[in-house]
DRENDO-1510 file (C-alpha; in Angstrom, 1 decimal, always signed):
<recs>
REC; n; res; u; v; w
REC; 1; MET; +10.4; -16.5; -2.6 .
REC; 2; LYS; +7.4; -15.1; -0.9 .
REC; 3; ILE; +4.8; -12.4; -1.7 .
REC; 4; ILE; +2.0; -10.8; +0.3 .
REC; 5; ILE; -0.4; -8.1; -0.8 .
REC; 6; HIS; -3.2; -6.1; +0.9 .
REC; 7; GLY; -6.2; -4.1; -0.4 .
REC; 8; GLY; -6.9; -1.9; +2.6 .
REC; 9; PHE; -9.9; -2.2; +4.9 .
REC; 10; PHE; -13.5; -2.2; +3.8 .
REC; 11; SER; -16.8; -2.4; +5.7 .
REC; 12; GLU; -19.0; -3.6; +2.8 .
REC; 13; SER; -17.6; -7.1; +3.2 .
REC; 14; HIS; -19.9; -7.6; +6.1 .
REC; 15; THR; -23.0; -6.7; +4.2 .
REC; 16; ASN; -22.1; -7.2; +0.5 .
REC; 17; GLN; -21.1; -10.8; -0.2 .
REC; 18; ALA; -20.6; -10.0; -3.9 .
REC; 19; THR; -18.0; -7.3; -3.2 .
REC; 20; LYS; -16.3; -9.5; -0.6 .
REC; 21; SER; -16.1; -12.4; -3.1 .
REC; 22; ALA; -14.9; -10.1; -5.9 .
REC; 23; LYS; -12.1; -8.7; -3.7 .
REC; 24; GLN; -11.1; -12.2; -2.6 .
REC; 25; LYS; -10.8; -13.4; -6.2 .
REC; 26; ALA; -8.9; -10.3; -7.3 .
REC; 27; LEU; -6.4; -10.5; -4.5 .
REC; 28; LYS; -5.8; -14.2; -5.1 .
REC; 29; GLU; -5.2; -13.6; -8.8 .
REC; 30; ILE; -2.9; -10.6; -8.3 .
REC; 31; ALA; -0.9; -12.6; -5.6 .
REC; 32; ARG; -0.5; -15.4; -8.1 .
REC; 33; LYS; +0.6; -13.1; -10.9 .
REC; 34; GLY; +2.9; -11.3; -8.6 .
REC; 35; PHE; +4.6; -14.6; -7.5 .
REC; 36; GLU; +4.9; -15.7; -11.1 .
REC; 37; PHE; +6.6; -12.4; -12.0 .
REC; 38; LEU; +8.9; -12.8; -8.9 .
REC; 39; GLN; +10.4; -16.0; -10.4 .
REC; 40; ASN; +12.3; -13.9; -12.9 .
REC; 41; HIS; +12.5; -10.5; -11.4 .
REC; 42; THR; +13.8; -8.7; -8.3 .
REC; 43; ALA; +11.7; -8.0; -5.2 .
REC; 44; LEU; +11.8; -4.3; -6.1 .
REC; 45; GLU; +10.5; -4.9; -9.6 .
REC; 46; THR; +7.8; -7.3; -8.3 .
REC; 47; VAL; +6.3; -4.9; -5.7 .
REC; 48; VAL; +5.9; -2.2; -8.4 .
REC; 49; TYR; +4.3; -4.8; -10.7 .
REC; 50; ALA; +1.9; -6.1; -8.1 .
REC; 51; VAL; +0.9; -2.6; -6.8 .
REC; 52; SER; +0.3; -1.5; -10.4 .
REC; 53; LEU; -2.1; -4.4; -10.8 .
REC; 54; LEU; -3.9; -3.3; -7.6 .
REC; 55; GLU; -4.0; +0.3; -8.9 .
REC; 56; ASP; -5.6; -0.9; -12.1 .
REC; 57; ASP; -8.5; -2.6; -10.3 .
REC; 58; GLU; -11.3; -0.3; -9.4 .
REC; 59; LEU; -12.3; -2.6; -6.5 .
REC; 60; PHE; -9.4; -1.0; -4.5 .
REC; 61; ASN; -8.8; +2.6; -3.4 .
REC; 62; ALA; -5.6; +3.3; -5.3 .
REC; 63; GLY; -5.1; +4.4; -8.9 .
REC; 64; ILE; -8.4; +3.7; -10.7 .
REC; 65; GLY; -11.2; +4.0; -8.1 .
REC; 66; SER; -9.4; +6.5; -5.9 .
REC; 67; GLN; -11.4; +8.6; -3.5 .
REC; 68; ILE; -12.4; +12.2; -4.3 .
REC; 69; GLN; -11.3; +15.0; -2.0 .
REC; 70; SER; -13.5; +17.8; -0.6 .
REC; 71; ASP; -12.8; +20.1; -3.5 .
REC; 72; GLY; -13.8; +17.5; -6.1 .
REC; 73; LYS; -10.4; +16.4; -7.2 .
REC; 74; ILE; -8.5; +13.1; -6.8 .
REC; 75; ARG; -5.0; +13.2; -5.4 .
REC; 76; MET; -3.0; +10.0; -4.8 .
REC; 77; SER; +0.1; +9.0; -2.9 .
REC; 78; ALA; +2.5; +6.1; -3.3 .
REC; 79; SER; +6.0; +5.0; -2.3 .
REC; 80; LEU; +8.6; +2.4; -2.8 .
REC; 81; MET; +11.5; +1.1; -0.7 .
REC; 82; ASP; +14.3; -1.1; -1.6 .
REC; 83; GLY; +15.4; -3.1; +1.5 .
REC; 84; SER; +18.9; -3.7; +0.1 .
REC; 85; SER; +19.9; -0.1; -0.6 .
REC; 86; GLN; +17.5; +1.3; +2.0 .
REC; 87; LYS; +16.4; +3.9; -0.6 .
REC; 88; MET; +12.8; +5.1; -0.6 .
REC; 89; SER; +11.0; +7.2; -3.1 .
REC; 90; GLY; +7.5; +8.5; -3.4 .
REC; 91; VAL; +4.8; +10.9; -4.7 .
REC; 92; ILE; +2.3; +12.7; -2.5 .
REC; 93; ASN; -1.0; +14.1; -3.8 .
REC; 94; ILE; -0.2; +13.5; -7.4 .
REC; 95; GLU; -3.0; +14.0; -9.9 .
REC; 96; ASN; -4.2; +12.5; -13.2 .
REC; 97; VAL; -1.8; +9.6; -13.5 .
REC; 98; LYS; -2.9; +6.0; -13.9 .
REC; 99; ASN; -0.1; +4.4; -11.8 .
REC; 100; PRO; +1.4; +6.6; -9.0 .
REC; 101; ILE; +3.7; +3.7; -7.9 .
REC; 102; GLN; +5.4; +3.7; -11.3 .
REC; 103; VAL; +6.1; +7.5; -10.9 .
REC; 104; ALA; +7.6; +6.7; -7.5 .
REC; 105; GLU; +9.8; +4.0; -9.1 .
REC; 106; LYS; +11.2; +6.6; -11.5 .
REC; 107; LEU; +12.2; +8.8; -8.6 .
REC; 108; LEU; +14.3; +6.1; -7.0 .
REC; 109; THR; +17.3; +7.1; -9.2 .
REC; 110; TYR; +17.0; +10.9; -8.4 .
REC; 111; ASP; +18.5; +12.8; -5.5 .
REC; 112; ASP; +15.1; +14.4; -4.8 .
REC; 113; LYS; +13.2; +11.2; -4.1 .
REC; 114; VAL; +9.9; +12.4; -2.8 .
REC; 115; LEU; +7.8; +14.9; -4.7 .
REC; 116; GLY; +4.4; +16.3; -3.8 .
REC; 117; GLY; +1.5; +18.0; -5.5 .
REC; 118; GLU; +2.0; +19.9; -8.7 .
REC; 119; GLY; +5.8; +19.0; -8.7 .
REC; 120; ALA; +5.0; +15.3; -8.6 .
REC; 121; THR; +2.4; +15.7; -11.4 .
REC; 122; ASN; +4.8; +17.7; -13.6 .
REC; 123; PHE; +7.6; +15.2; -13.1 .
REC; 124; ALA; +5.2; +12.5; -14.2 .
REC; 125; ARG; +4.4; +14.3; -17.4 .
REC; 126; GLN; +8.1; +14.9; -18.1 .
REC; 127; LYS; +8.8; +11.2; -17.7 .
REC; 128; GLY; +6.0; +10.3; -20.3 .
REC; 129; PHE; +3.1; +9.5; -18.0 .
REC; 130; ASP; +0.0; +10.6; -19.9 .
REC; 131; GLU; -2.8; +12.5; -18.3 .
REC; 132; PHE; -5.3; +9.9; -17.1 .
REC; 133; SER; -8.5; +10.3; -15.0 .
REC; 134; THR; -8.8; +7.6; -12.3 .
REC; 135; GLU; -12.3; +8.6; -11.4 .
REC; 136; ILE; -15.0; +6.0; -11.5 .
REC; 137; PRO; -18.8; +6.7; -11.4 .
REC; 138; GLN; -19.2; +5.1; -7.9 .
REC; 139; ARG; -16.7; +7.6; -6.5 .
REC; 140; ARG; -18.5; +10.6; -8.1 .
REC; 141; GLU; -21.8; +9.4; -6.8 .
REC; 142; GLU; -20.4; +9.1; -3.3 .
REC; 143; TYR; -18.9; +12.6; -3.6 .
REC; 144; LEU; -22.1; +14.2; -4.9 .
REC; 145; ALA; -24.1; +12.5; -2.1 .
REC; 146; LYS; -21.6; +13.7; +0.4 .
REC; 147; LYS; -21.3; +10.1; +1.6 .
REC; 148; GLU; -18.2; +10.0; +3.9 .
REC; 149; SER; -15.8; +7.2; +3.5 .
REC; 150; ASN; -14.2; +5.4; +6.5 .
REC; 151; GLY; -10.8; +6.5; +5.2 .
REC; 152; THR; -9.1; +3.1; +5.3 .
REC; 153; GLY; -8.3; +2.3; +1.7 .
REC; 154; THR; -4.8; +1.6; +0.6 .
REC; 155; VAL; -3.0; -1.2; -1.4 .
REC; 156; GLY; +0.5; -2.6; -0.9 .
REC; 157; CYS; +2.9; -5.4; -1.6 .
REC; 158; VAL; +5.9; -6.9; +0.1 .
REC; 159; ALA; +8.2; -9.4; -1.7 .
REC; 160; LEU; +11.2; -11.5; -0.9 .
REC; 161; ASP; +13.1; -12.6; -4.0 .
REC; 162; GLY; +15.3; -15.5; -4.9 .
REC; 163; GLU; +18.5; -13.6; -3.8 .
REC; 164; GLY; +17.0; -12.9; -0.4 .
REC; 165; LYS; +16.3; -9.3; -1.1 .
REC; 166; LEU; +13.2; -7.5; +0.3 .
REC; 167; ALA; +11.1; -4.7; -1.1 .
REC; 168; VAL; +7.8; -3.0; -0.4 .
REC; 169; ALA; +5.4; -0.7; -2.3 .
REC; 170; THR; +2.3; +1.1; -1.1 .
REC; 171; SER; -0.3; +3.2; -2.9 .
REC; 172; THR; -3.5; +5.0; -1.9 .
REC; 173; GLY; -6.3; +7.1; -3.3 .
REC; 174; GLY; -6.9; +8.9; +0.0 .
REC; 175; LYS; -9.7; +8.7; +2.5 .
REC; 176; GLY; -12.3; +10.7; +0.6 .
REC; 177; PHE; -13.5; +14.3; +1.4 .
REC; 178; GLU; -10.3; +15.2; +3.1 .
REC; 179; ILE; -8.9; +18.7; +3.2 .
REC; 180; PRO; -6.8; +19.3; +0.0 .
REC; 181; GLY; -3.1; +19.0; +1.0 .
REC; 182; ARG; -3.7; +16.3; +3.6 .
REC; 183; ILE; -0.7; +13.9; +3.8 .
REC; 184; SER; -1.4; +10.2; +4.3 .
REC; 185; ASP; +1.0; +7.6; +5.7 .
REC; 186; SER; +1.6; +5.8; +2.4 .
REC; 187; ALA; +4.5; +7.9; +1.2 .
REC; 188; THR; +6.2; +8.0; +4.7 .
REC; 189; VAL; +8.3; +5.5; +6.6 .
REC; 190; ALA; +5.4; +5.0; +9.0 .
REC; 191; GLY; +3.4; +3.3; +6.2 .
REC; 192; ASN; +6.0; +1.9; +4.0 .
REC; 193; TYR; +9.4; +0.7; +5.1 .
REC; 194; ALA; +12.1; -1.9; +4.4 .
REC; 195; ASN; +15.6; -2.9; +5.0 .
REC; 196; SER; +17.6; -6.2; +4.6 .
REC; 197; PHE; +15.9; -7.7; +7.6 .
REC; 198; CYS; +12.2; -7.0; +7.1 .
REC; 199; ALA; +9.7; -5.1; +4.9 .
REC; 200; VAL; +6.3; -3.8; +5.9 .
REC; 201; SER; +3.3; -2.1; +4.2 .
REC; 202; CYS; +0.4; -0.5; +6.1 .
REC; 203; THR; -3.2; +0.4; +5.6 .
REC; 204; GLY; -5.8; +2.0; +7.8 .
REC; 205; VAL; -6.2; +5.6; +9.1 .
REC; 206; GLY; -3.1; +7.4; +8.0 .
REC; 207; GLU; -2.9; +9.8; +11.0 .
REC; 208; ASP; -3.0; +6.8; +13.4 .
REC; 209; ILE; -0.3; +4.9; +11.4 .
REC; 210; VAL; +1.9; +8.0; +11.5 .
REC; 211; SER; +1.3; +8.5; +15.2 .
REC; 212; GLY; +2.4; +4.9; +15.8 .
REC; 213; ALA; +5.3; +4.9; +13.3 .
REC; 214; VAL; +4.0; +1.5; +12.5 .
REC; 215; ALA; +6.1; +0.2; +9.6 .
REC; 216; ALA; +9.4; +1.7; +10.8 .
REC; 217; LYS; +8.9; +0.4; +14.3 .
REC; 218; ILE; +8.1; -3.2; +13.1 .
REC; 219; VAL; +11.2; -3.3; +10.8 .
REC; 220; THR; +13.5; -1.8; +13.4 .
REC; 221; ARG; +12.4; -4.3; +16.0 .
REC; 222; VAL; +13.0; -7.3; +13.6 .
REC; 223; THR; +16.4; -5.7; +12.9 .
REC; 224; ASP; +17.1; -5.6; +16.6 .
REC; 225; GLY; +16.3; -9.3; +17.1 .
REC; 226; PHE; +12.6; -9.5; +17.6 .
REC; 227; SER; +10.7; -12.2; +15.7 .
REC; 228; ILE; +8.4; -10.7; +13.1 .
REC; 229; GLY; +5.4; -11.8; +15.2 .
REC; 230; GLU; +6.8; -10.2; +18.3 .
REC; 231; ALA; +7.6; -7.0; +16.4 .
REC; 232; PHE; +4.0; -6.8; +15.0 .
REC; 233; GLN; +2.4; -7.5; +18.4 .
REC; 234; LYS; +4.4; -5.0; +20.4 .
REC; 235; THR; +3.8; -2.3; +17.8 .
REC; 236; PHE; +0.1; -3.0; +17.6 .
REC; 237; ASP; -0.1; -3.0; +21.4 .
REC; 238; GLU; +1.2; +0.6; +21.3 .
REC; 239; LEU; -1.7; +1.6; +19.1 .
REC; 240; LYS; -4.2; +0.6; +21.8 .
REC; 241; PRO; -4.0; +3.7; +24.0 .
REC; 242; PHE; -5.4; +5.9; +21.2 .
REC; 243; ASP; -7.4; +3.1; +19.5 .
REC; 244; GLY; -5.2; +3.3; +16.4 .
REC; 245; PHE; -6.8; +2.0; +13.3 .
REC; 246; ALA; -4.2; +0.1; +11.3 .
REC; 247; GLY; -3.4; -3.1; +9.4 .
REC; 248; ALA; +0.0; -4.2; +8.2 .
REC; 249; ILE; +1.6; -7.0; +6.1 .
REC; 250; GLY; +5.3; -8.0; +6.3 .
REC; 251; ILE; +8.0; -10.5; +5.4 .
REC; 252; ASP; +11.3; -11.0; +7.1 .
REC; 253; HIS; +14.6; -12.1; +5.7 .
REC; 254; LEU; +14.0; -15.7; +6.8 .
REC; 255; GLY; +10.9; -15.8; +4.7 .
REC; 256; ASN; +8.4; -15.5; +7.5 .
REC; 257; VAL; +5.2; -13.8; +6.3 .
REC; 258; TYR; +3.0; -12.0; +8.8 .
REC; 259; HIS; -0.1; -9.8; +8.9 .
REC; 260; GLN; -2.1; -8.1; +11.7 .
REC; 261; ASP; -4.9; -5.6; +12.0 .
REC; 262; SER; -6.3; -3.6; +15.0 .
REC; 263; HIS; -9.8; -3.6; +13.6 .
REC; 264; PRO; -11.5; -6.1; +11.3 .
REC; 265; MET; -10.9; -6.5; +8.6 .
REC; 266; MET; -7.9; -5.9; +6.4 .
REC; 267; VAL; -8.1; -7.6; +3.1 .
REC; 268; PHE; -4.9; -9.4; +2.0 .
REC; 269; ALA; -3.5; -12.4; +0.1 .
REC; 270; SER; -0.2; -14.2; +0.2 .
REC; 271; PHE; +1.3; -16.9; -1.9 .
REC; 272; ASP; +4.6; -18.9; -1.7 .
REC; 273; GLY; +4.1; -21.0; -4.9 .
REC; 274; LYS; +2.3; -23.8; -3.1 .
REC; 275; GLU; -0.3; -22.3; -0.7 .
REC; 276; TYR; -2.5; -19.2; -0.7 .
REC; 277; GLU; -3.7; -17.4; +2.3 .
REC; 278; VAL; -6.6; -15.1; +1.7 .
REC; 279; PHE; -8.7; -13.1; +4.1 .
REC; 280; SER; -12.0; -14.7; +5.0 .
</recs>
């Protein structure tokens, strides 16, 4: 059983040691909790659980603490994929819910598995998700000061359970100040993809990740016989011609855990019950 999580990219780690330390501590704790949860749950249940914890932590740009768009509203996206059934579900630009990944989980049993905008929000209300503001004072201050974000905030989790099943979940609060209606990679197969061979969650600039079809390419290459390291390397090499800004975490069906980024630094943590690996 293995688990790896990421908390997106952030520049303040280079100048703000307190923020860096807080994120390191939070990721390590969530990785530990996720692994403990995995002992008695499926990979699919675990990735939803871990991403929900990330959404609940305002240090990360997903759920609470999500970025504010150019019209002053927060819109979030999240998706979930079960490697065994190869079913994916997601919400795009959903508003006023605490945990978008849990709404995506509800959609997994529906024929219409990806909902956007008002439709996603209405579905959440119908399923008992109360109205909840995910705005924190820091984001409002940034918005009012028109302080542009670098647009690289997302959270994700990949898990391999005791039955050898893989699953992945990804959630984002957007890049901040984007045009309303902008679609990120997080609820697409470019940013969140799994099958029975491999599962991958991405973070970075959504447009670059979509252009590179990053998650789907890595998973497909592992399926076709590449090692997970080779699949990551070839896919990231293909981002270089347009200086694609991306990071990714993954686990293959053999239990190999891998991570890579094209620009420093993606924040992540993994745990296998014995050893942690945390970004430095």
